[in-house]
LOMARBA-249018 format. One line per field, with one value per residue: residue in one letter; x, y, z of N, C-alpha, C in turn. Coordinates in Angstrom, 1 decimal, padded with zeros to 4 digits. Layout:
N
loro (a | ...);
nu (X | ...);
nv (Y | ...);
nw (Z | ...);
cau (X | ...);
cav (Y | ...);
caw (Z | ...);
cu (X | ...);
cv (Y | ...);
cw (Z | ...);
This chain:
255
loro (x | x | x | x | x | x | x | x | x | x | x | x | x | x | x | x | x | x | x | x | x | x | x | x | x | x | x | x | x | x | x | x | x | x | x | x | x | x | x | x | x | x | x | x | x | x | x | x | x | x | x | x | x | x | x | x | x | x | x | x | x | x | x | x | x | x | x | x | x | x | x | x | x | x | x | x | x | x | x | x | x | x | x | x | x | x | x | x | x | x | x | x | x | x | x | x | x | x | x | x | x | x | x | x | x | x | x | x | x | x | x | x | x | x | x | x | x | x | x | x | x | x | x | x | x | x | x | x | x | x | x | x | x | x | x | x | x | x | x | x | x | x | x | x | x | x | x | x | x | x | x | x | x | x | x | x | x | x | x | x | x | x | x | x | x | x | x | x | x | x | x | x | x | x | x | x | x | x | x | x | x | x | x | x | x | x | x | x | x | x | x | x | x | x | x | x | x | x | x | x | x | x | x | x | x | x | x | x | x | x | x | x | x | x | x | x | x | x | x | x | x | x | x | x | x | x | x | x | x | x | x | x | x | x | x | x | x | x | x | x | x | x | x | x | x | x | x | x | x | x | x | x | x | x | x);
nu (002.8 | 002.4 | 000.2 | -001.7 | -005.0 | -007.1 | -006.0 | -004.4 | -002.6 | -000.5 | -000.3 | -002.6 | -004.3 | -004.0 | -001.7 | 001.8 | 003.7 | 005.2 | 004.1 | 001.0 | -002.1 | -004.6 | -007.0 | -010.6 | -012.3 | -013.8 | -016.7 | -018.3 | -021.9 | -023.2 | -022.0 | -021.0 | -021.5 | -018.8 | -017.2 | -015.6 | -012.3 | -010.3 | -007.3 | -004.2 | -000.8 | -000.6 | -002.5 | -003.1 | -003.7 | -005.1 | -004.1 | -005.4 | -004.3 | -005.2 | -005.4 | -006.4 | -009.9 | -011.7 | -011.8 | -009.0 | -008.3 | -008.0 | -004.6 | -003.7 | -001.2 | 000.5 | -001.6 | -002.1 | -002.7 | -005.2 | -008.5 | -011.3 | -014.7 | -016.6 | -015.1 | -014.1 | -016.5 | -017.4 | -015.5 | -015.8 | -018.4 | -017.8 | -016.0 | -017.7 | -019.6 | -018.1 | -017.6 | -015.7 | -014.8 | -014.4 | -011.8 | -010.2 | -006.8 | -006.2 | -008.0 | -006.9 | -004.3 | -005.3 | -006.3 | -003.9 | -002.4 | -003.8 | -006.1 | -008.7 | -010.9 | -011.2 | -013.2 | -014.1 | -013.1 | -011.0 | -010.3 | -008.3 | -009.0 | -007.1 | -006.3 | -004.2 | -002.7 | -004.9 | -007.6 | -010.1 | -012.3 | -012.2 | -013.8 | -016.2 | -017.0 | -015.9 | -016.5 | -019.5 | -019.9 | -018.5 | -020.0 | -022.4 | -022.0 | -021.5 | -018.8 | -015.5 | -012.8 | -009.2 | -007.4 | -004.5 | -002.9 | -001.5 | -000.3 | -002.1 | -003.4 | -006.0 | -008.5 | -009.0 | -011.8 | -012.9 | -011.4 | -012.5 | -015.0 | -014.7 | -013.7 | -015.9 | -017.4 | -016.3 | -013.7 | -010.3 | -007.4 | -004.2 | -000.6 | 001.2 | 003.4 | 004.5 | 005.8 | 005.9 | 008.2 | 011.0 | 012.0 | 014.3 | 016.3 | 016.3 | 017.6 | 018.5 | 017.1 | 015.0 | 013.7 | 012.7 | 010.9 | 009.2 | 008.3 | 007.6 | 006.7 | 004.5 | 002.6 | 002.3 | 001.0 | -001.4 | -002.6 | -002.9 | -004.5 | -006.7 | -007.4 | -007.2 | -005.7 | -003.7 | -001.9 | -000.5 | 002.0 | 002.6 | 004.9 | 005.9 | 005.7 | 006.5 | 009.1 | 011.8 | 014.4 | 016.8 | 017.1 | 014.9 | 012.8 | 013.7 | 013.0 | 010.3 | 009.8 | 010.5 | 008.8 | 006.5 | 004.7 | 002.7 | 003.3 | 004.1 | 003.2 | 004.1 | 004.9 | 004.9 | 003.9 | 002.2 | 000.4 | -000.4 | 001.4 | 002.1 | 004.8 | 006.0 | 005.6 | 006.8 | 007.0 | 004.6 | 002.9 | 001.1 | -001.4 | -001.3 | -003.7 | -004.4 | -005.1 | -007.8 | -008.0 | -009.9 | -012.8 | -012.4 | -009.7 | -008.9 | -009.6 | -007.9 | -005.6 | -006.0 | -006.2);
nv (003.8 | 005.8 | 007.5 | 010.0 | 010.5 | 012.4 | 015.1 | 017.8 | 020.7 | 021.4 | 024.1 | 024.9 | 024.4 | 026.3 | 026.5 | 026.1 | 023.3 | 021.7 | 019.5 | 020.0 | 021.4 | 019.3 | 018.6 | 018.7 | 015.6 | 013.7 | 011.7 | 008.8 | 008.6 | 006.4 | 003.6 | 000.3 | -001.1 | -000.8 | -003.7 | -004.7 | -005.7 | -005.8 | -003.8 | -002.2 | -002.9 | -005.5 | -006.2 | -007.4 | -006.3 | -006.9 | -005.3 | -004.2 | -003.6 | -001.5 | -000.3 | 000.8 | 000.6 | -001.0 | -001.6 | -001.8 | 000.8 | 000.4 | 000.0 | 000.8 | 001.1 | -001.0 | -002.9 | -004.9 | -003.7 | -003.0 | -003.7 | -005.5 | -004.2 | -006.0 | -008.1 | -006.6 | -005.9 | -008.5 | -009.1 | -007.3 | -008.2 | -010.9 | -010.2 | -008.9 | -011.0 | -012.7 | -011.6 | -009.5 | -006.0 | -002.8 | -000.5 | 002.7 | 003.7 | 005.4 | 004.7 | 002.2 | 002.9 | 004.2 | 002.1 | 000.6 | 002.2 | 002.3 | 003.9 | 003.4 | 001.0 | -001.9 | -003.5 | -007.1 | -008.5 | -006.7 | -004.8 | -003.0 | -000.9 | 000.1 | 002.6 | 003.3 | 006.2 | 007.6 | 007.9 | 008.6 | 006.5 | 005.9 | 007.7 | 007.6 | 004.9 | 003.2 | 004.6 | 004.8 | 002.0 | 001.1 | 002.8 | 001.6 | -000.6 | 000.9 | 001.6 | 002.9 | 004.2 | 004.3 | 006.7 | 006.9 | 009.6 | 010.4 | 013.5 | 015.6 | 013.7 | 013.6 | 016.1 | 018.5 | 018.8 | 016.4 | 014.8 | 015.8 | 014.8 | 012.1 | 012.4 | 013.4 | 011.1 | 009.6 | 008.8 | 008.3 | 010.3 | 009.9 | 010.5 | 010.3 | 011.2 | 013.9 | 013.4 | 010.7 | 009.0 | 006.7 | 006.8 | 006.1 | 007.1 | 009.8 | 013.0 | 014.4 | 016.9 | 016.6 | 014.4 | 015.6 | 017.4 | 015.7 | 013.8 | 014.7 | 017.2 | 016.5 | 015.5 | 017.7 | 019.4 | 018.2 | 018.3 | 021.1 | 021.7 | 020.2 | 019.9 | 017.6 | 014.9 | 013.2 | 011.2 | 009.0 | 007.5 | 006.4 | 004.4 | 005.0 | 002.4 | 000.7 | 001.1 | 001.8 | 002.9 | 003.3 | 006.0 | 007.0 | 006.2 | 007.7 | 010.2 | 010.0 | 009.9 | 012.3 | 013.8 | 013.8 | 011.7 | 008.8 | 006.3 | 004.1 | 002.7 | -000.2 | -002.7 | -005.4 | -008.7 | -009.3 | -009.4 | -006.3 | -005.0 | -003.3 | -003.2 | -003.1 | -000.6 | 001.4 | 000.1 | -001.1 | -004.0 | -005.1 | -006.5 | -006.8 | -006.2 | -007.6 | -007.6 | -009.9 | -011.1 | -013.0 | -013.4 | -015.7 | -016.0 | -013.9 | -014.7 | -016.8 | -015.3 | -013.9 | -015.9);
nw (-004.7 | -007.5 | -009.0 | -010.1 | -010.0 | -009.5 | -009.2 | -007.3 | -006.6 | -003.8 | -003.3 | -004.3 | -002.2 | -000.4 | 000.8 | 000.6 | -000.7 | 001.4 | 019.0 | 018.4 | 019.3 | 020.1 | 017.6 | 017.4 | 017.2 | 014.5 | 013.9 | 012.4 | 011.7 | 013.0 | 015.0 | 015.4 | 018.6 | 021.0 | 022.1 | 024.9 | 024.7 | 026.2 | 026.8 | 026.3 | 025.6 | 024.6 | 022.8 | 019.6 | 016.3 | 013.1 | 010.0 | 007.1 | 003.9 | 001.2 | -002.3 | -005.1 | -005.5 | -007.8 | -011.3 | -013.4 | -015.9 | -019.6 | -020.4 | -017.9 | -015.4 | -013.0 | -012.4 | -010.6 | -008.2 | -008.2 | -007.0 | -007.5 | -007.2 | -006.6 | -005.4 | -003.1 | -001.9 | -001.1 | 000.7 | 002.7 | 003.6 | 004.4 | 006.6 | 008.4 | 008.9 | 010.2 | 012.7 | 012.7 | 013.3 | 011.9 | 012.7 | 013.5 | 013.3 | 015.3 | 017.3 | 017.9 | 018.9 | 021.3 | 022.7 | 022.9 | 024.6 | 026.9 | 027.0 | 026.1 | 024.5 | 022.3 | 019.7 | 020.0 | 017.8 | 016.1 | 013.1 | 011.0 | 008.2 | 005.6 | 003.1 | 000.7 | -000.7 | -001.9 | -003.9 | -006.3 | -006.1 | -003.4 | -002.3 | -003.9 | -004.1 | -001.9 | 000.4 | 000.7 | 000.9 | 003.3 | 005.1 | 005.0 | 006.6 | 008.8 | 009.5 | 009.9 | 007.7 | 007.0 | 005.5 | 003.9 | 002.9 | 000.0 | -000.7 | -002.8 | -004.5 | -004.0 | -004.1 | -001.6 | -000.8 | -001.3 | 000.4 | 002.8 | 002.7 | 003.3 | 005.9 | 007.2 | 007.2 | 009.1 | 008.8 | 009.3 | 008.7 | 007.6 | 007.0 | 003.9 | 002.5 | 000.4 | -002.1 | -002.8 | -002.9 | -002.8 | 000.4 | 001.7 | 000.0 | 000.2 | 001.2 | 004.3 | 004.7 | 002.7 | 003.7 | 006.1 | 005.0 | 003.5 | 005.2 | 008.0 | 007.2 | 005.5 | 007.4 | 009.0 | 007.1 | 006.6 | 009.1 | 009.4 | 007.2 | 007.4 | 010.0 | 011.7 | 013.6 | 012.3 | 013.2 | 012.3 | 010.0 | 006.7 | 005.1 | 001.8 | -000.5 | 001.4 | 002.2 | 004.3 | 006.7 | 009.4 | 009.4 | 008.1 | 010.0 | 012.2 | 011.2 | 011.2 | 013.8 | 014.6 | 013.3 | 014.9 | 015.1 | 016.1 | 015.2 | 012.4 | 009.3 | 007.6 | 005.1 | 005.9 | 006.1 | 008.6 | 011.7 | 013.3 | 016.1 | 019.2 | 019.9 | 017.5 | 016.4 | 014.8 | 012.4 | 011.5 | 010.9 | 007.9 | 005.7 | 002.5 | 000.0 | -003.0 | -006.6 | -007.4 | -004.9 | -003.0 | -000.9 | 000.6 | 000.3 | 001.7 | 004.2 | 004.7 | 004.9 | 007.3 | 009.1);
cau (002.2 | 002.3 | -000.7 | -002.6 | -006.3 | -007.8 | -004.9 | -004.4 | -001.3 | -000.7 | -000.5 | -004.1 | -005.1 | -003.8 | -000.3 | 002.9 | 004.0 | 006.3 | 002.8 | 000.0 | -003.2 | -005.4 | -008.3 | -011.7 | -012.3 | -015.1 | -017.0 | -019.5 | -023.1 | -023.4 | -021.0 | -021.3 | -021.0 | -017.5 | -017.1 | -014.4 | -011.4 | -009.0 | -006.5 | -002.8 | 000.1 | -000.6 | -003.5 | -002.8 | -004.7 | -004.7 | -004.4 | -005.5 | -003.8 | -005.8 | -005.1 | -007.7 | -011.1 | -012.3 | -011.1 | -008.1 | -008.6 | -007.0 | -003.2 | -003.2 | 000.0 | 000.3 | -003.0 | -002.3 | -003.1 | -006.8 | -009.2 | -012.7 | -015.7 | -017.2 | -014.3 | -014.1 | -017.8 | -017.5 | -014.5 | -016.5 | -019.4 | -017.1 | -015.5 | -018.9 | -020.2 | -017.2 | -017.5 | -014.8 | -015.4 | -013.4 | -011.5 | -009.2 | -005.5 | -006.2 | -008.6 | -006.0 | -003.4 | -005.8 | -006.4 | -002.7 | -001.9 | -004.8 | -007.1 | -009.9 | -011.0 | -011.5 | -014.1 | -013.6 | -012.2 | -010.8 | -009.5 | -008.1 | -008.9 | -006.2 | -006.4 | -003.1 | -002.6 | -006.1 | -008.1 | -011.7 | -013.1 | -012.2 | -015.1 | -017.5 | -017.2 | -015.5 | -017.1 | -020.7 | -019.8 | -018.2 | -021.1 | -023.4 | -021.6 | -021.1 | -017.4 | -014.6 | -011.6 | -008.1 | -006.8 | -003.0 | -003.0 | -000.4 | -000.9 | -002.2 | -004.0 | -007.4 | -008.8 | -009.4 | -013.2 | -013.1 | -010.9 | -013.3 | -016.1 | -014.2 | -013.5 | -017.2 | -017.8 | -015.6 | -012.5 | -009.0 | -006.5 | -002.7 | 000.3 | 001.9 | 004.3 | 004.2 | 006.4 | 005.7 | 009.4 | 011.7 | 012.4 | 015.7 | 017.1 | 016.2 | 018.4 | 017.8 | 016.1 | 014.0 | 012.9 | 011.9 | 009.8 | 008.3 | 007.6 | 007.1 | 006.1 | 003.2 | 001.8 | 001.9 | 000.2 | -002.7 | -003.1 | -003.3 | -005.6 | -008.1 | -007.7 | -007.2 | -004.5 | -002.6 | -000.9 | 000.3 | 002.6 | 002.7 | 006.0 | 005.7 | 006.3 | 007.0 | 010.5 | 012.3 | 015.5 | 016.8 | 017.0 | 013.5 | 012.2 | 014.1 | 012.2 | 008.9 | 009.6 | 010.7 | 007.5 | 005.5 | 003.7 | 002.7 | 003.8 | 004.2 | 002.7 | 005.0 | 004.1 | 005.2 | 002.6 | 001.9 | -000.5 | 000.2 | 001.5 | 002.6 | 006.2 | 006.4 | 004.8 | 007.4 | 007.0 | 003.3 | 002.6 | -000.1 | -001.7 | -001.6 | -004.7 | -004.1 | -006.2 | -008.1 | -008.0 | -011.3 | -013.1 | -011.7 | -008.2 | -008.6 | -009.8 | -006.6 | -004.6 | -006.3 | -005.9);
cav (003.8 | 007.2 | 007.7 | 011.1 | 010.4 | 013.6 | 015.8 | 019.1 | 021.1 | 021.7 | 025.4 | 025.1 | 024.3 | 027.5 | 026.3 | 025.5 | 021.8 | 021.6 | 018.9 | 020.8 | 021.3 | 018.3 | 019.1 | 017.8 | 014.2 | 013.5 | 010.2 | 008.6 | 008.9 | 005.3 | 002.7 | -000.9 | -000.9 | -001.4 | -004.8 | -004.6 | -006.6 | -005.4 | -002.8 | -002.4 | -003.1 | -006.8 | -006.4 | -007.4 | -005.8 | -007.0 | -004.1 | -004.6 | -002.5 | -001.5 | 000.8 | 001.3 | -000.4 | -000.9 | -002.3 | -000.8 | 001.1 | -000.2 | 000.6 | 001.2 | 000.5 | -001.6 | -003.4 | -005.8 | -003.0 | -002.6 | -004.9 | -005.3 | -003.8 | -007.3 | -008.8 | -005.8 | -006.1 | -009.8 | -009.1 | -006.6 | -009.0 | -011.9 | -009.7 | -008.7 | -012.2 | -013.5 | -010.9 | -008.3 | -004.7 | -001.9 | 000.5 | 003.6 | 003.4 | 006.2 | 003.8 | 001.1 | 003.5 | 004.6 | 001.0 | 000.2 | 003.2 | 002.2 | 004.9 | 002.9 | -000.5 | -002.4 | -004.6 | -008.4 | -008.8 | -005.5 | -004.9 | -001.7 | -001.0 | 001.3 | 002.9 | 004.1 | 007.2 | 008.5 | 007.8 | 008.9 | 005.4 | 005.9 | 008.5 | 007.3 | 003.5 | 002.6 | 005.3 | 004.3 | 000.5 | 001.1 | 003.5 | 000.6 | -001.4 | 001.8 | 001.4 | 004.0 | 003.8 | 005.0 | 007.1 | 007.3 | 010.4 | 011.0 | 014.8 | 016.0 | 012.7 | 013.9 | 017.5 | 018.6 | 018.7 | 014.9 | 014.2 | 016.2 | 013.9 | 011.0 | 012.7 | 013.5 | 009.8 | 009.0 | 008.3 | 008.8 | 010.7 | 010.0 | 011.0 | 009.3 | 012.0 | 014.7 | 013.0 | 009.3 | 008.4 | 005.9 | 007.7 | 005.8 | 007.7 | 011.3 | 013.8 | 014.8 | 017.9 | 016.1 | 013.6 | 016.4 | 017.9 | 014.6 | 013.1 | 015.6 | 018.3 | 016.1 | 015.3 | 019.0 | 020.0 | 017.5 | 018.8 | 022.4 | 021.9 | 019.4 | 020.0 | 016.2 | 014.6 | 012.6 | 010.7 | 007.8 | 007.8 | 005.3 | 004.4 | 004.5 | 001.0 | 000.0 | 001.2 | 002.7 | 002.5 | 004.0 | 007.5 | 007.3 | 006.0 | 008.9 | 011.3 | 009.8 | 010.1 | 013.9 | 014.4 | 013.7 | 010.6 | 007.7 | 005.1 | 004.1 | 001.6 | -000.8 | -003.8 | -006.7 | -009.4 | -009.8 | -008.6 | -005.1 | -004.9 | -002.0 | -003.2 | -002.9 | 000.6 | 002.1 | -000.8 | -001.9 | -005.0 | -005.0 | -007.4 | -006.1 | -006.9 | -007.4 | -008.0 | -011.1 | -011.6 | -013.3 | -013.4 | -017.0 | -015.8 | -013.0 | -015.5 | -017.4 | -014.3 | -013.5 | -017.1);
caw (-006.0 | -007.8 | -010.0 | -009.6 | -010.7 | -009.4 | -008.5 | -006.9 | -006.0 | -002.4 | -003.3 | -004.5 | -000.8 | 000.5 | 001.4 | -000.3 | -000.2 | 002.3 | 018.8 | 018.0 | 020.1 | 019.5 | 017.1 | 017.7 | 016.3 | 013.9 | 013.8 | 011.6 | 012.5 | 013.9 | 015.1 | 016.2 | 020.0 | 021.3 | 023.0 | 025.5 | 024.3 | 027.0 | 026.3 | 026.6 | 024.5 | 024.1 | 021.9 | 018.3 | 015.4 | 011.8 | 009.3 | 005.6 | 002.9 | -000.1 | -003.2 | -005.9 | -005.5 | -009.0 | -012.3 | -014.2 | -017.3 | -020.5 | -020.3 | -016.6 | -014.8 | -011.7 | -012.3 | -009.5 | -007.1 | -008.3 | -006.4 | -008.0 | -006.3 | -006.1 | -004.3 | -002.0 | -001.2 | -000.5 | 001.8 | 004.0 | 004.0 | 005.2 | 007.9 | 009.2 | 009.2 | 011.2 | 013.9 | 012.8 | 013.2 | 011.5 | 013.7 | 013.0 | 013.9 | 016.5 | 018.3 | 018.2 | 019.8 | 022.5 | 023.4 | 023.2 | 025.6 | 028.1 | 027.1 | 025.3 | 024.3 | 021.0 | 019.5 | 020.2 | 016.6 | 015.5 | 011.9 | 010.5 | 006.8 | 005.2 | 001.8 | 000.4 | -001.7 | -002.1 | -005.2 | -006.3 | -005.5 | -002.0 | -002.0 | -004.7 | -003.9 | -000.6 | 001.6 | 000.9 | 001.2 | 004.6 | 005.8 | 005.1 | 007.8 | 009.9 | 009.8 | 009.4 | 007.0 | 007.3 | 004.4 | 003.9 | 001.9 | -000.8 | -000.9 | -004.3 | -005.1 | -003.8 | -003.7 | -000.2 | -000.7 | -001.3 | 001.7 | 003.9 | 002.7 | 004.0 | 007.3 | 007.7 | 007.3 | 010.2 | 008.3 | 009.8 | 007.7 | 007.9 | 006.1 | 003.0 | 001.8 | -000.9 | -003.4 | -002.9 | -003.4 | -001.8 | 001.5 | 002.0 | -001.0 | 000.3 | 002.0 | 005.6 | 004.4 | 001.9 | 004.7 | 007.0 | 004.3 | 002.9 | 006.3 | 009.1 | 006.5 | 005.0 | 008.4 | 009.5 | 006.2 | 006.9 | 010.4 | 009.2 | 006.2 | 007.7 | 011.4 | 012.1 | 014.2 | 011.4 | 014.1 | 011.8 | 008.8 | 006.0 | 004.2 | 000.4 | -000.9 | 002.6 | 002.3 | 005.4 | 007.4 | 010.6 | 009.1 | 007.9 | 011.4 | 013.0 | 010.7 | 011.6 | 015.2 | 014.6 | 012.9 | 015.8 | 014.8 | 017.1 | 014.7 | 010.9 | 008.6 | 006.6 | 004.3 | 006.3 | 006.3 | 010.0 | 012.5 | 013.9 | 017.5 | 019.8 | 019.8 | 016.1 | 016.0 | 013.7 | 011.3 | 011.7 | 009.8 | 007.1 | 004.8 | 001.3 | -000.7 | -004.3 | -007.4 | -007.4 | -003.6 | -002.7 | 000.6 | 001.2 | 000.4 | 002.9 | 005.4 | 004.8 | 005.4 | 008.7 | 009.9);
cu (001.9 | 001.5 | -001.7 | -003.9 | -007.1 | -007.0 | -005.2 | -003.1 | -001.5 | -000.9 | -002.0 | -005.0 | -004.8 | -002.5 | 000.6 | 003.3 | 005.1 | 006.6 | 001.8 | -001.1 | -004.1 | -006.7 | -009.5 | -011.9 | -013.7 | -015.4 | -018.2 | -020.7 | -023.4 | -022.3 | -021.6 | -020.7 | -019.7 | -017.7 | -015.8 | -013.4 | -010.2 | -008.4 | -005.0 | -002.0 | 000.3 | -001.6 | -003.1 | -003.9 | -004.2 | -005.0 | -004.3 | -005.1 | -004.5 | -005.2 | -006.2 | -008.7 | -011.8 | -011.4 | -010.2 | -008.5 | -007.6 | -005.7 | -002.8 | -002.0 | -000.4 | -001.1 | -003.1 | -002.7 | -004.6 | -007.5 | -010.7 | -013.6 | -016.4 | -016.4 | -014.3 | -015.4 | -017.9 | -016.6 | -015.1 | -017.5 | -018.9 | -016.6 | -016.7 | -019.5 | -019.5 | -016.8 | -016.4 | -015.5 | -014.2 | -013.0 | -010.4 | -007.9 | -005.5 | -006.8 | -007.6 | -004.9 | -003.9 | -005.9 | -005.0 | -002.0 | -002.9 | -005.8 | -008.4 | -009.9 | -011.4 | -012.6 | -013.4 | -012.6 | -012.0 | -010.1 | -009.4 | -008.0 | -008.1 | -006.2 | -005.3 | -003.3 | -003.7 | -006.5 | -009.7 | -012.5 | -013.2 | -013.5 | -016.3 | -017.9 | -017.0 | -016.3 | -018.6 | -020.8 | -019.5 | -019.3 | -022.2 | -023.2 | -021.2 | -019.7 | -016.6 | -013.4 | -010.5 | -007.4 | -005.4 | -002.8 | -001.6 | -000.9 | -000.9 | -003.1 | -005.6 | -007.6 | -009.3 | -010.9 | -013.5 | -012.6 | -011.8 | -014.6 | -015.8 | -014.2 | -014.9 | -017.8 | -017.2 | -014.2 | -011.3 | -008.1 | -005.1 | -001.9 | 001.0 | 002.8 | 003.7 | 004.6 | 006.2 | 007.1 | 009.9 | 012.3 | 013.9 | 016.7 | 017.1 | 017.2 | 017.7 | 016.8 | 014.9 | 013.0 | 012.1 | 010.7 | 008.8 | 007.5 | 006.9 | 006.2 | 004.6 | 002.2 | 001.3 | 000.9 | -001.3 | -003.3 | -003.6 | -004.4 | -006.8 | -008.3 | -008.0 | -005.8 | -003.3 | -001.5 | -000.1 | 000.9 | 002.6 | 003.9 | 005.5 | 006.4 | 006.8 | 008.5 | 011.0 | 013.6 | 015.6 | 016.7 | 015.6 | 012.6 | 012.5 | 013.2 | 010.7 | 008.7 | 009.7 | 009.4 | 006.3 | 004.4 | 003.8 | 003.2 | 003.6 | 003.9 | 003.7 | 004.2 | 004.6 | 004.0 | 002.6 | 001.0 | 000.3 | 000.3 | 002.2 | 004.1 | 006.8 | 005.8 | 005.6 | 007.6 | 005.8 | 003.1 | 001.2 | -000.2 | -002.2 | -002.7 | -004.5 | -005.2 | -006.4 | -008.2 | -009.5 | -011.6 | -012.5 | -010.3 | -007.9 | -008.7 | -008.5 | -005.6 | -004.8 | -006.0 | -004.6);
cv (005.3 | 007.6 | 008.8 | 011.0 | 011.7 | 014.5 | 017.3 | 019.5 | 021.5 | 023.3 | 025.8 | 024.9 | 025.2 | 027.4 | 025.7 | 024.2 | 022.0 | 020.3 | 019.9 | 020.5 | 020.3 | 018.8 | 018.2 | 016.6 | 014.2 | 012.1 | 010.1 | 008.6 | 007.7 | 004.4 | 001.4 | -000.7 | -001.6 | -002.6 | -004.8 | -005.8 | -006.4 | -004.2 | -002.9 | -002.8 | -004.6 | -007.1 | -006.3 | -007.1 | -006.1 | -005.7 | -004.6 | -003.3 | -002.6 | -000.3 | 001.1 | 000.2 | 000.0 | -001.7 | -001.3 | -000.6 | 000.5 | 000.5 | 001.0 | 000.5 | -000.1 | -002.1 | -004.3 | -005.1 | -002.6 | -003.9 | -004.6 | -005.0 | -005.1 | -008.0 | -007.9 | -006.0 | -007.4 | -009.9 | -008.4 | -007.5 | -010.2 | -011.3 | -009.5 | -010.0 | -013.0 | -012.6 | -009.8 | -007.1 | -003.8 | -000.9 | 001.4 | 003.1 | 004.3 | 005.3 | 002.7 | 001.7 | 003.9 | 003.3 | 000.5 | 001.0 | 003.2 | 003.3 | 004.6 | 001.5 | -000.7 | -003.3 | -006.0 | -008.8 | -007.5 | -005.7 | -003.4 | -001.8 | 000.3 | 001.5 | 003.8 | 005.1 | 008.1 | 008.6 | 008.1 | 007.8 | 005.2 | 006.6 | 008.0 | 005.8 | 003.0 | 003.3 | 004.8 | 002.7 | 000.5 | 001.7 | 002.4 | -000.3 | -000.5 | 001.7 | 002.5 | 003.3 | 004.6 | 005.4 | 007.6 | 008.2 | 010.8 | 012.5 | 015.2 | 014.9 | 013.0 | 015.4 | 017.5 | 018.4 | 017.2 | 014.3 | 014.6 | 015.3 | 012.6 | 011.2 | 012.8 | 012.1 | 009.0 | 008.5 | 009.0 | 009.1 | 010.8 | 010.3 | 009.9 | 010.1 | 012.9 | 014.1 | 011.5 | 008.6 | 007.5 | 006.7 | 007.3 | 006.4 | 009.3 | 011.7 | 014.0 | 015.8 | 017.4 | 015.3 | 014.5 | 017.0 | 016.9 | 013.9 | 013.9 | 016.7 | 017.8 | 015.9 | 016.7 | 019.8 | 019.4 | 018.1 | 020.3 | 022.6 | 021.2 | 019.4 | 018.6 | 015.9 | 014.1 | 012.1 | 009.5 | 008.2 | 006.4 | 005.4 | 004.1 | 003.3 | 000.2 | 000.2 | 002.3 | 002.1 | 003.4 | 005.5 | 007.8 | 007.2 | 007.3 | 010.2 | 011.4 | 010.2 | 011.8 | 014.4 | 014.5 | 012.7 | 009.5 | 006.4 | 005.1 | 002.8 | 001.0 | -001.9 | -005.2 | -007.6 | -010.1 | -008.9 | -007.5 | -005.3 | -003.7 | -002.1 | -003.0 | -001.5 | 001.5 | 001.3 | -001.6 | -002.9 | -004.8 | -006.0 | -006.8 | -006.9 | -006.7 | -007.9 | -009.5 | -011.8 | -011.7 | -013.3 | -014.6 | -016.7 | -014.9 | -013.8 | -016.3 | -016.6 | -014.0 | -014.7 | -017.7);
cw (-006.5 | -009.0 | -009.5 | -010.6 | -010.7 | -008.5 | -008.2 | -006.3 | -004.5 | -002.4 | -003.6 | -003.3 | 000.0 | 001.2 | 000.5 | 000.2 | 000.9 | 002.8 | 019.0 | 019.1 | 019.4 | 019.0 | 017.5 | 016.7 | 015.7 | 013.7 | 012.9 | 012.4 | 013.4 | 013.8 | 015.8 | 017.6 | 020.2 | 022.4 | 023.7 | 025.1 | 025.0 | 026.4 | 026.8 | 025.4 | 023.9 | 023.2 | 020.3 | 017.4 | 013.9 | 011.0 | 007.8 | 004.8 | 001.6 | -000.9 | -003.8 | -005.8 | -006.8 | -010.0 | -013.2 | -015.5 | -018.2 | -020.5 | -019.0 | -016.2 | -013.5 | -011.4 | -011.1 | -008.2 | -007.2 | -007.8 | -007.0 | -006.9 | -005.7 | -005.1 | -003.1 | -001.2 | -000.4 | 000.6 | 003.1 | 004.4 | 004.9 | 006.5 | 008.8 | 009.6 | 010.3 | 012.3 | 013.9 | 012.7 | 012.9 | 012.6 | 012.9 | 013.8 | 015.3 | 017.6 | 018.8 | 019.2 | 021.0 | 023.3 | 023.8 | 024.4 | 026.8 | 028.1 | 026.3 | 025.3 | 022.8 | 020.9 | 019.7 | 019.1 | 015.7 | 014.1 | 011.5 | 008.9 | 006.3 | 003.7 | 001.4 | -000.8 | -001.7 | -003.5 | -005.1 | -005.9 | -004.1 | -001.6 | -002.5 | -004.4 | -002.5 | 000.5 | 001.7 | 001.4 | 002.8 | 005.5 | 006.0 | 006.4 | 009.2 | 010.4 | 009.2 | 008.6 | 007.4 | 006.0 | 004.6 | 002.7 | 001.2 | -001.3 | -002.4 | -005.0 | -005.0 | -003.5 | -002.3 | 000.0 | -000.4 | 000.0 | 002.8 | 003.9 | 003.4 | 005.5 | 007.9 | 007.9 | 008.3 | 009.8 | 009.1 | 008.6 | 008.2 | 006.8 | 005.3 | 002.1 | 000.8 | -002.2 | -003.7 | -003.5 | -002.4 | -000.7 | 001.8 | 001.2 | -000.7 | 001.4 | 003.4 | 005.5 | 003.7 | 002.9 | 005.6 | 006.3 | 004.0 | 004.0 | 007.3 | 008.3 | 006.0 | 006.1 | 009.0 | 008.5 | 006.4 | 008.1 | 010.2 | 008.3 | 006.8 | 009.1 | 012.1 | 012.7 | 013.3 | 012.2 | 013.7 | 010.5 | 008.1 | 005.0 | 002.8 | 000.0 | 000.2 | 002.9 | 003.4 | 005.9 | 008.7 | 010.5 | 008.9 | 009.2 | 012.3 | 012.5 | 011.1 | 013.0 | 015.4 | 014.1 | 013.8 | 015.7 | 015.9 | 016.6 | 013.1 | 010.4 | 007.6 | 005.8 | 004.6 | 006.5 | 007.5 | 010.7 | 013.3 | 015.4 | 018.0 | 019.6 | 018.5 | 015.6 | 015.1 | 012.6 | 011.5 | 010.5 | 009.2 | 006.1 | 003.5 | 000.5 | -002.1 | -005.2 | -007.4 | -005.9 | -003.2 | -001.3 | 001.3 | 001.2 | 001.5 | 004.2 | 005.7 | 005.4 | 006.8 | 009.6 | 009.9);
């Protein structure tokens, strides 16, 4: 989805759009305690895919990608009541590779593109649960100061390209810029790992996967409705949450 609600050019961030030492990780002030759920490559994790949290303005496009605040809040409450705990993809990766553990019922909450409600609405709601989010940043959709607010709240920031185009139509040079370049830009500007990539509209092929690997990512998020597992790390399944998805509908998806 390509809608710039609060845009900024990459040049305005001190760099033109275009493995590194691991930067220090930042965490939210409090977290629910981790309950050992085992670790290793056999641990499945559901990933939820959100876009804009809020109601579309008159004349807005792609209104199905807007989820009301009330529905989002009820989903968070349902997840908490049923024992789910939000995690970052980096936490999932560490568990998969034997370097950490997960809650008994982990769930990753991903927010594609980067819109102002991620900061003004989603961030405080997740903080109330002491949960992190995962921002898949389409560079230019949020000014760096707003992204840093999310990082301070414990969010993970991952790459979602500069151009938000169908990557299967890009040349090799365009892929290198849009995939590996976007990850490198995030690492340089925000000093975070950006270890995962998100395919725009879930579109990818073998060339795109090769570019993701070349970009130094640990895995990539797709839009296949299934639980994410290590063996699908170059096309991690996600459950897309669309307008009108109630807490009961979310429960049906997860079951």
